[in-house]
C-alpha positions as YAML, in Angstrom:
chain: A
units: angstrom
residues:
- id: 1
  name: MET
  ca: [-79.69, 107.67, 10.22]
- id: 2
  name: VAL
  ca: [-80.65, 105.14, 12.87]
- id: 3
  name: SER
  ca: [-79.91, 106.28, 16.38]
- id: 4
  name: PRO
  ca: [-77.73, 104.12, 18.70]
- id: 5
  name: LYS
  ca: [-80.82, 103.38, 20.82]
- id: 6
  name: HIS
  ca: [-82.65, 102.02, 17.78]
- id: 7
  name: VAL
  ca: [-79.65, 99.88, 16.85]
- id: 8
  name: MET
  ca: [-79.51, 98.48, 20.35]
- id: 9
  name: LEU
  ca: [-83.25, 97.76, 20.23]
- id: 10
  name: MET
  ca: [-82.92, 95.93, 16.91]
- id: 11
  name: PHE
  ca: [-80.19, 93.66, 18.29]
- id: 12
  name: THR
  ca: [-82.15, 93.09, 21.45]
- id: 13
  name: ILE
  ca: [-85.12, 91.80, 19.42]
- id: 14
  name: ILE
  ca: [-83.27, 89.87, 16.75]
- id: 15
  name: ALA
  ca: [-80.63, 88.11, 18.83]
- id: 16
  name: PRO
  ca: [-82.99, 86.14, 21.07]
- id: 17
  name: SER
  ca: [-85.12, 85.07, 18.10]
- id: 18
  name: ALA
  ca: [-82.04, 83.74, 16.33]
- id: 19
  name: ILE
  ca: [-81.37, 81.45, 19.25]
- id: 20
  name: CYS
  ca: [-84.75, 79.77, 18.77]
- id: 21
  name: PHE
  ca: [-83.76, 78.27, 15.42]
- id: 22
  name: GLY
  ca: [-81.97, 74.94, 15.79]
- id: 23
  name: ALA
  ca: [-80.22, 72.67, 13.32]
- id: 24
  name: VAL
  ca: [-82.11, 70.63, 10.74]
- id: 25
  name: TYR
  ca: [-81.08, 66.98, 10.24]
- id: 26
  name: ARG
  ca: [-82.15, 64.90, 7.30]
- id: 27
  name: VAL
  ca: [-82.59, 61.36, 8.62]
- id: 28
  name: GLY
  ca: [-80.11, 59.10, 6.84]
- id: 29
  name: ASP
  ca: [-78.47, 62.13, 5.20]
- id: 30
  name: ALA
  ca: [-78.27, 61.55, 1.42]
- id: 31
  name: SER
  ca: [-79.59, 58.00, 1.77]
- id: 32
  name: GLY
  ca: [-82.96, 59.14, 3.11]
- id: 33
  name: TRP
  ca: [-85.48, 56.87, 4.80]
- id: 34
  name: HIS
  ca: [-85.58, 53.24, 3.63]
- id: 35
  name: PRO
  ca: [-84.67, 49.70, 4.80]
- id: 36
  name: MET
  ca: [-81.14, 48.26, 4.75]
- id: 37
  name: PHE
  ca: [-79.51, 51.35, 6.29]
- id: 38
  name: ASN
  ca: [-77.76, 51.61, 9.66]
- id: 39
  name: TYR
  ca: [-79.73, 54.41, 11.35]
- id: 40
  name: THR
  ca: [-78.23, 53.51, 14.73]
- id: 41
  name: LYS
  ca: [-74.82, 54.51, 13.44]
- id: 42
  name: TRP
  ca: [-76.26, 57.62, 11.79]
- id: 43
  name: ALA
  ca: [-77.96, 58.77, 15.02]
- id: 44
  name: SER
  ca: [-74.83, 58.16, 17.10]
- id: 45
  name: SER
  ca: [-72.81, 60.37, 14.75]
- id: 46
  name: ASN
  ca: [-75.05, 63.38, 15.47]
- id: 47
  name: LYS
  ca: [-75.90, 65.29, 18.64]
- id: 48
  name: PHE
  ca: [-79.49, 66.49, 18.84]
- id: 49
  name: HIS
  ca: [-80.59, 69.41, 21.03]
- id: 50
  name: VAL
  ca: [-83.94, 70.85, 22.03]
- id: 51
  name: GLY
  ca: [-85.05, 73.09, 19.17]
- id: 52
  name: ASP
  ca: [-83.45, 70.99, 16.43]
- id: 53
  name: THR
  ca: [-85.53, 69.47, 13.64]
- id: 54
  name: ILE
  ca: [-85.29, 66.03, 12.05]
- id: 55
  name: ARG
  ca: [-86.73, 65.52, 8.57]
- id: 56
  name: PHE
  ca: [-87.75, 62.22, 6.96]
- id: 57
  name: GLU
  ca: [-87.67, 62.16, 3.16]
- id: 58
  name: TYR
  ca: [-89.00, 59.07, 1.37]
- id: 59
  name: ASN
  ca: [-91.31, 57.66, -1.29]
- id: 60
  name: ALA
  ca: [-94.75, 57.69, 0.34]
- id: 61
  name: ILE
  ca: [-95.93, 54.83, -1.87]
- id: 62
  name: PHE
  ca: [-93.54, 52.41, -0.16]
- id: 63
  name: HIS
  ca: [-92.79, 53.94, 3.26]
- id: 64
  name: ASN
  ca: [-94.20, 55.96, 6.13]
- id: 65
  name: VAL
  ca: [-93.07, 57.26, 9.53]
- id: 66
  name: LYS
  ca: [-94.52, 56.15, 12.85]
- id: 67
  name: GLU
  ca: [-93.53, 57.52, 16.23]
- id: 68
  name: VAL
  ca: [-93.80, 54.75, 18.82]
- id: 69
  name: THR
  ca: [-92.96, 53.91, 22.42]
- id: 70
  name: GLU
  ca: [-89.67, 52.25, 23.34]
- id: 71
  name: PRO
  ca: [-91.16, 48.72, 23.80]
- id: 72
  name: ASN
  ca: [-92.88, 48.89, 20.42]
- id: 73
  name: TYR
  ca: [-89.69, 50.23, 18.87]
- id: 74
  name: ARG
  ca: [-87.69, 47.29, 20.21]
- id: 75
  name: ALA
  ca: [-90.38, 44.85, 18.98]
- id: 76
  name: CYS
  ca: [-90.80, 46.60, 15.60]
- id: 77
  name: ASN
  ca: [-94.49, 46.99, 16.40]
- id: 78
  name: GLY
  ca: [-96.10, 49.88, 14.56]
- id: 79
  name: THR
  ca: [-99.73, 48.90, 15.19]
- id: 80
  name: LYS
  ca: [-100.01, 51.09, 18.30]
- id: 81
  name: ALA
  ca: [-98.18, 54.16, 17.08]
- id: 82
  name: ILE
  ca: [-98.28, 57.48, 18.91]
- id: 83
  name: ALA
  ca: [-98.70, 59.13, 15.51]
- id: 84
  name: THR
  ca: [-98.39, 58.14, 11.84]
- id: 85
  name: TYR
  ca: [-97.11, 60.29, 8.99]
- id: 86
  name: PHE
  ca: [-97.10, 59.55, 5.27]
- id: 87
  name: SER
  ca: [-96.48, 62.77, 3.33]
- id: 88
  name: GLY
  ca: [-93.05, 61.71, 2.06]
- id: 89
  name: ASN
  ca: [-91.47, 64.78, 3.68]
- id: 90
  name: ASP
  ca: [-92.17, 64.85, 7.41]
- id: 91
  name: SER
  ca: [-90.43, 67.14, 9.90]
- id: 92
  name: PHE
  ca: [-90.34, 66.84, 13.69]
- id: 93
  name: THR
  ca: [-89.23, 69.61, 16.03]
- id: 94
  name: LEU
  ca: [-87.38, 68.17, 19.02]
- id: 95
  name: ASP
  ca: [-89.13, 70.24, 21.70]
- id: 96
  name: HIS
  ca: [-88.12, 68.33, 24.80]
- id: 97
  name: PRO
  ca: [-85.10, 66.34, 26.02]
- id: 98
  name: GLY
  ca: [-85.08, 62.55, 26.11]
- id: 99
  name: HIS
  ca: [-85.55, 59.66, 23.71]
- id: 100
  name: ARG
  ca: [-87.88, 59.53, 20.71]
- id: 101
  name: TYR
  ca: [-88.50, 56.46, 18.59]
- id: 102
  name: PHE
  ca: [-89.48, 56.22, 14.92]
- id: 103
  name: LEU
  ca: [-90.00, 53.35, 12.50]
- id: 104
  name: CYS
  ca: [-91.59, 52.49, 9.17]
- id: 105
  name: GLY
  ca: [-94.91, 50.71, 9.51]
- id: 106
  name: PHE
  ca: [-94.77, 48.81, 6.21]
- id: 107
  name: PRO
  ca: [-94.41, 45.02, 6.62]
- id: 108
  name: TYR
  ca: [-90.87, 43.89, 7.53]
- id: 109
  name: HIS
  ca: [-89.30, 47.32, 6.85]
- id: 110
  name: CYS
  ca: [-88.48, 47.88, 10.53]
- id: 111
  name: ARG
  ca: [-87.07, 44.37, 10.80]
- id: 112
  name: TYR
  ca: [-84.66, 45.24, 7.99]
- id: 113
  name: GLY
  ca: [-83.38, 48.36, 9.70]
- id: 114
  name: GLN
  ca: [-85.87, 51.12, 8.92]
- id: 115
  name: LYS
  ca: [-86.09, 52.54, 12.42]
- id: 116
  name: VAL
  ca: [-84.23, 55.20, 14.37]
- id: 117
  name: GLU
  ca: [-83.85, 56.22, 18.00]
- id: 118
  name: ILE
  ca: [-83.19, 59.91, 18.62]
- id: 119
  name: TYR
  ca: [-81.74, 61.13, 21.92]
- id: 120
  name: VAL
  ca: [-82.37, 64.84, 22.53]
- id: 121
  name: VAL
  ca: [-80.01, 66.74, 24.83]
- id: 122
  name: GLY
  ca: [-81.50, 69.43, 27.05]
- id: 123
  name: GLU
  ca: [-79.81, 72.63, 28.11]
- id: 124
  name: GLY
  ca: [-76.99, 71.92, 30.54]
- id: 125
  name: SER
  ca: [-77.33, 68.18, 30.03]
- id: 126
  name: SER
  ca: [-74.40, 65.81, 30.08]
- id: 127
  name: PRO
  ca: [-73.13, 64.38, 26.79]
- id: 128
  name: SER
  ca: [-75.68, 62.34, 24.89]
- id: 129
  name: PRO
  ca: [-75.89, 58.61, 25.56]
- id: 130
  name: SER
  ca: [-77.05, 58.09, 22.00]
- id: 131
  name: PRO
  ca: [-77.13, 54.50, 20.76]
- id: 132
  name: SER
  ca: [-73.57, 53.44, 20.08]
- id: 133
  name: PRO
  ca: [-72.83, 51.88, 16.68]
- id: 134
  name: VAL
  ca: [-72.68, 48.36, 18.02]
- id: 135
  name: ALA
  ca: [-72.37, 45.37, 15.73]
- id: 136
  name: ASP
  ca: [-75.62, 44.85, 13.83]
- id: 137
  name: LYS
  ca: [-77.27, 41.52, 14.65]
- id: 138
  name: ASN
  ca: [-79.07, 41.48, 11.32]
- id: 139
  name: PRO
  ca: [-76.91, 39.51, 8.85]
- id: 140
  name: ALA
  ca: [-78.26, 41.61, 6.03]
- id: 141
  name: ASN
  ca: [-76.61, 44.70, 7.49]
- id: 142
  name: SER
  ca: [-73.56, 43.19, 9.09]
- id: 143
  name: ALA
  ca: [-70.10, 43.82, 7.73]
- id: 144
  name: SER
  ca: [-67.39, 41.19, 8.05]
- id: 145
  name: SER
  ca: [-63.69, 41.82, 8.35]
- id: 146
  name: SER
  ca: [-63.04, 38.85, 6.09]
- id: 147
  name: HIS
  ca: [-62.76, 39.36, 2.34]
- id: 148
  name: HIS
  ca: [-64.43, 35.96, 1.90]
- id: 149
  name: ILE
  ca: [-67.67, 37.24, 3.41]
- id: 150
  name: PHE
  ca: [-68.07, 40.57, 1.59]
- id: 151
  name: SER
  ca: [-69.76, 39.26, -1.57]
- id: 152
  name: VAL
  ca: [-71.89, 36.84, 0.46]
- id: 153
  name: GLN
  ca: [-73.76, 39.79, 1.96]
- id: 154
  name: PHE
  ca: [-75.41, 40.36, -1.42]
- id: 155
  name: VAL
  ca: [-77.43, 37.17, -0.96]
- id: 156
  name: THR
  ca: [-79.13, 38.36, 2.23]
- id: 157
  name: LYS
  ca: [-79.69, 41.83, 0.79]
- id: 158
  name: TYR
  ca: [-81.25, 40.29, -2.33]
- id: 159
  name: LEU
  ca: [-83.51, 38.08, -0.22]
- id: 160
  name: ALA
  ca: [-84.44, 40.98, 2.07]
- id: 161
  name: MET
  ca: [-85.56, 43.02, -0.94]
- id: 162
  name: ASN
  ca: [-87.76, 40.13, -2.05]
- id: 163
  name: HIS
  ca: [-89.21, 39.79, 1.47]
- id: 164
  name: ILE
  ca: [-90.14, 43.46, 1.36]
- id: 165
  name: LYS
  ca: [-91.47, 43.24, -2.20]
- id: 166
  name: THR
  ca: [-93.62, 40.15, -1.62]
- id: 167
  name: GLY
  ca: [-94.49, 40.73, 2.03]
- id: 168
  name: ASP
  ca: [-93.69, 37.07, 2.69]
- id: 169
  name: LEU
  ca: [-90.85, 36.03, 5.00]
- id: 170
  name: ASN
  ca: [-91.16, 32.40, 3.86]
- id: 171
  name: VAL
  ca: [-89.81, 33.01, 0.35]
- id: 172
  name: HIS
  ca: [-86.25, 31.82, -0.29]
- id: 173
  name: ILE
  ca: [-83.66, 32.07, -3.00]
- id: 174
  name: GLY
  ca: [-84.91, 28.96, -4.79]
- id: 175
  name: ASP
  ca: [-88.27, 30.65, -5.40]
- id: 176
  name: PHE
  ca: [-86.58, 33.21, -7.66]
- id: 177
  name: VAL
  ca: [-83.67, 31.37, -9.29]
- id: 178
  name: ASP
  ca: [-83.25, 27.80, -10.57]
- id: 179
  name: ILE
  ca: [-79.46, 27.56, -10.60]
- id: 180
  name: ILE
  ca: [-77.12, 28.73, -7.83]
- id: 181
  name: ASP
  ca: [-73.42, 28.32, -8.54]
- id: 182
  name: GLY
  ca: [-70.15, 29.46, -7.08]
- id: 183
  name: ILE
  ca: [-66.53, 28.63, -6.41]
- id: 184
  name: VAL
  ca: [-64.68, 28.26, -3.09]
- id: 185
  name: ILE
  ca: [-66.81, 30.14, -0.53]
- id: 186
  name: GLY
  ca: [-69.50, 30.62, -3.17]
- id: 187
  name: ALA
  ca: [-69.76, 26.85, -3.68]
- id: 188
  name: ILE
  ca: [-70.39, 26.31, 0.04]
- id: 189
  name: LEU
  ca: [-72.99, 29.08, 0.07]
- id: 190
  name: ALA
  ca: [-74.68, 27.72, -3.08]
- id: 191
  name: THR
  ca: [-74.87, 24.23, -1.55]
- id: 192
  name: MET
  ca: [-76.39, 25.51, 1.69]
- id: 193
  name: LEU
  ca: [-78.97, 27.62, -0.15]
- id: 194
  name: SER
  ca: [-79.90, 24.72, -2.45]
- id: 195
  name: ALA
  ca: [-80.13, 21.93, 0.12]
- id: 196
  name: ASN
  ca: [-83.78, 21.04, 0.75]
- id: 197
  name: ASP
  ca: [-85.54, 19.07, 3.44]
- id: 198
  name: GLY
  ca: [-87.19, 16.63, 1.03]
- id: 199
  name: THR
  ca: [-90.33, 18.73, 0.57]
- id: 200
  name: GLY
  ca: [-88.67, 21.35, -1.62]
- id: 201
  name: ARG
  ca: [-88.13, 23.84, 1.18]
- id: 202
  name: PRO
  ca: [-84.61, 24.94, 2.17]
- id: 203
  name: ILE
  ca: [-82.83, 23.54, 5.19]
- id: 204
  name: PHE
  ca: [-80.89, 26.77, 5.65]
- id: 205
  name: THR
  ca: [-82.11, 30.34, 5.29]
- id: 206
  name: ALA
  ca: [-79.83, 32.87, 3.63]
- id: 207
  name: GLY
  ca: [-79.18, 34.44, 7.03]
- id: 208
  name: GLU
  ca: [-78.24, 31.09, 8.56]
- id: 209
  name: ALA
  ca: [-75.91, 30.32, 5.65]
- id: 210
  name: VAL
  ca: [-74.13, 33.67, 5.96]
- id: 211
  name: LYS
  ca: [-73.92, 33.31, 9.75]
- id: 212
  name: PHE
  ca: [-72.40, 29.84, 9.40]
- id: 213
  name: ILE
  ca: [-69.76, 31.03, 6.92]
- id: 214
  name: THR
  ca: [-68.97, 34.09, 9.04]
- id: 215
  name: GLN
  ca: [-68.57, 32.15, 12.28]
- id: 216
  name: ASN
  ca: [-66.62, 29.26, 10.71]
- id: 217
  name: ASN
  ca: [-64.55, 31.28, 8.25]
- id: 218
  name: SER
  ca: [-61.29, 30.79, 10.12]
- id: 219
  name: VAL
  ca: [-61.87, 27.02, 10.30]
- id: 220
  name: LEU
  ca: [-63.07, 26.62, 6.72]
- id: 221
  name: PHE
  ca: [-59.99, 28.45, 5.49]
- id: 222
  name: LYS
  ca: [-57.50, 27.24, 8.06]
- id: 223
  name: VAL
  ca: [-53.96, 27.64, 6.79]
- id: 224
  name: ASN
  ca: [-51.69, 24.61, 6.93]
- id: 225
  name: LYS
  ca: [-48.59, 26.19, 8.47]
- id: 226
  name: LEU
  ca: [-46.19, 23.39, 7.55]
- id: 227
  name: VAL
  ca: [-47.21, 23.41, 3.89]
- id: 228
  name: GLU
  ca: [-47.08, 27.19, 3.89]
- id: 229
  name: VAL
  ca: [-43.45, 27.11, 5.04]
- id: 230
  name: LEU
  ca: [-42.43, 24.38, 2.58]
- id: 231
  name: HIS
  ca: [-44.15, 25.95, -0.43]
- id: 232
  name: CYS
  ca: [-43.61, 29.60, 0.62]
- id: 233
  name: ARG
  ca: [-47.28, 30.35, 0.05]
- id: 234
  name: LYS
  ca: [-50.60, 29.81, 1.78]
- id: 235
  name: ARG
  ca: [-52.18, 26.37, 1.51]
- id: 236
  name: PHE
  ca: [-55.56, 25.81, 3.13]
- id: 237
  name: SER
  ca: [-56.39, 22.66, 5.04]
- id: 238
  name: GLY
  ca: [-58.88, 20.52, 3.14]
- id: 239
  name: ARG
  ca: [-59.30, 18.24, 6.16]
- id: 240
  name: SER
  ca: [-60.39, 21.13, 8.36]
- id: 241
  name: MET
  ca: [-62.97, 22.27, 5.80]
- id: 242
  name: ASP
  ca: [-64.26, 18.73, 5.28]
- id: 243
  name: LYS
  ca: [-64.85, 18.25, 9.00]
- id: 244
  name: VAL
  ca: [-66.91, 21.44, 9.30]
- id: 245
  name: LEU
  ca: [-68.96, 20.68, 6.18]
- id: 246
  name: GLN
  ca: [-69.73, 17.14, 7.35]
- id: 247
  name: GLU
  ca: [-71.15, 18.55, 10.55]
- id: 248
  name: ILE
  ca: [-73.36, 21.13, 8.83]
- id: 249
  name: PHE
  ca: [-74.62, 18.76, 6.11]
- id: 250
  name: ARG
  ca: [-75.44, 15.87, 8.46]
- id: 251
  name: ARG
  ca: [-79.13, 14.93, 8.65]
- id: 252
  name: GLU
  ca: [-80.94, 14.34, 11.93]
- id: 253
  name: ASP
  ca: [-80.80, 10.56, 11.32]
- id: 254
  name: GLY
  ca: [-76.99, 10.69, 11.04]
- id: 255
  name: THR
  ca: [-76.79, 10.37, 7.24]
- id: 256
  name: PHE
  ca: [-75.24, 13.04, 5.04]
- id: 257
  name: LEU
  ca: [-76.86, 15.16, 2.39]
- id: 258
  name: THR
  ca: [-76.16, 13.97, -1.15]
- id: 259
  name: LEU
  ca: [-75.80, 15.90, -4.37]
- id: 260
  name: LYS
  ca: [-79.41, 15.03, -5.18]
- id: 261
  name: ALA
  ca: [-80.58, 16.91, -2.08]
- id: 262
  name: THR
  ca: [-79.00, 20.12, -3.35]
- id: 263
  name: CYS
  ca: [-80.02, 19.93, -7.03]
- id: 264
  name: LYS
  ca: [-83.25, 20.33, -8.94]
- id: 265
  name: PRO
  ca: [-84.07, 18.07, -11.92]
- id: 266
  name: LEU
  ca: [-82.07, 19.44, -14.85]
- id: 267
  name: LEU
  ca: [-82.35, 18.87, -18.59]
- id: 268
  name: VAL
  ca: [-79.21, 19.65, -20.61]
- id: 269
  name: PRO
  ca: [-79.63, 19.51, -24.43]
- id: 270
  name: PHE
  ca: [-76.59, 18.76, -26.66]
- id: 271
  name: TYR
  ca: [-75.87, 18.62, -30.37]
- id: 272
  name: ASP
  ca: [-73.29, 16.16, -31.70]
- id: 273
  name: LEU
  ca: [-71.17, 17.99, -34.28]
- id: 274
  name: LYS
  ca: [-69.93, 14.71, -35.75]
- id: 275
  name: THR
  ca: [-73.21, 12.84, -36.26]
- id: 276
  name: TYR
  ca: [-75.44, 15.93, -36.33]
- id: 277
  name: ALA
  ca: [-77.70, 14.17, -33.87]
- id: 278
  name: PRO
  ca: [-79.39, 15.98, -31.00]
- id: 279
  name: PHE
  ca: [-79.43, 14.35, -27.58]
- id: 280
  name: CYS
  ca: [-79.78, 15.36, -23.99]
- id: 281
  name: TRP
  ca: [-78.75, 14.49, -20.47]
- id: 282
  name: ILE
  ca: [-81.28, 14.45, -17.69]
- id: 283
  name: PHE
  ca: [-80.20, 14.86, -14.07]
- id: 284
  name: LEU
  ca: [-82.83, 13.83, -11.53]
...
């Protein structure tokens, strides 16, 4: 039987050691470490203390982890990292209070959200001033309150994935697809993504198109109150939409973009069921 003194000694040894073990946080939780995730929001939802551990889990073929200074974090510059890790399962013990900055060093990954700022609270410190989940300036990650904008976000996410895959920020939607179509808000988006400057390059980037639709959504879909009352249902103002579109599709010389400026040459084959003769239409 263990004597009371031995029991007291056991608790004296074990209790302090238990205090040394902090919490373990998986960065991004189930999502892990990759672009197109709001790590600012994730970090603000947790409170990190000295002794805690953060763990980065990722595919080491496509990602890595770099600890950097605050200026390099803000600039997404991983070339002068404090340290670089690429095991695919990297853990960091938070051994001192203050801010620590991490990002992925692969091209454009940081620009598309793969970075995180960790604020570590020391003993007796005031509540953490962790980064608040402010509105994301990157249109690829932004969420709109309008139901018209929700599906439009797919375009910027699709383009962002191709930027990451090719390592080229100059690629655009037209480099991957030949036909862009849509109705209502989709038709406006398709027109903006298809309009070229005469050399085959787009006038608007996907981000600019989404930003335009987001900022002008209330004007594009302005409800005609008088018609709404008379017909007992919403009727949008075509005049309001036309005015906004004329402004965005006006060239520098004052002329307006035509259908030809938003379309590629298209060959449409047909077969006449009456004469059994094949023919085609060509749109240039």
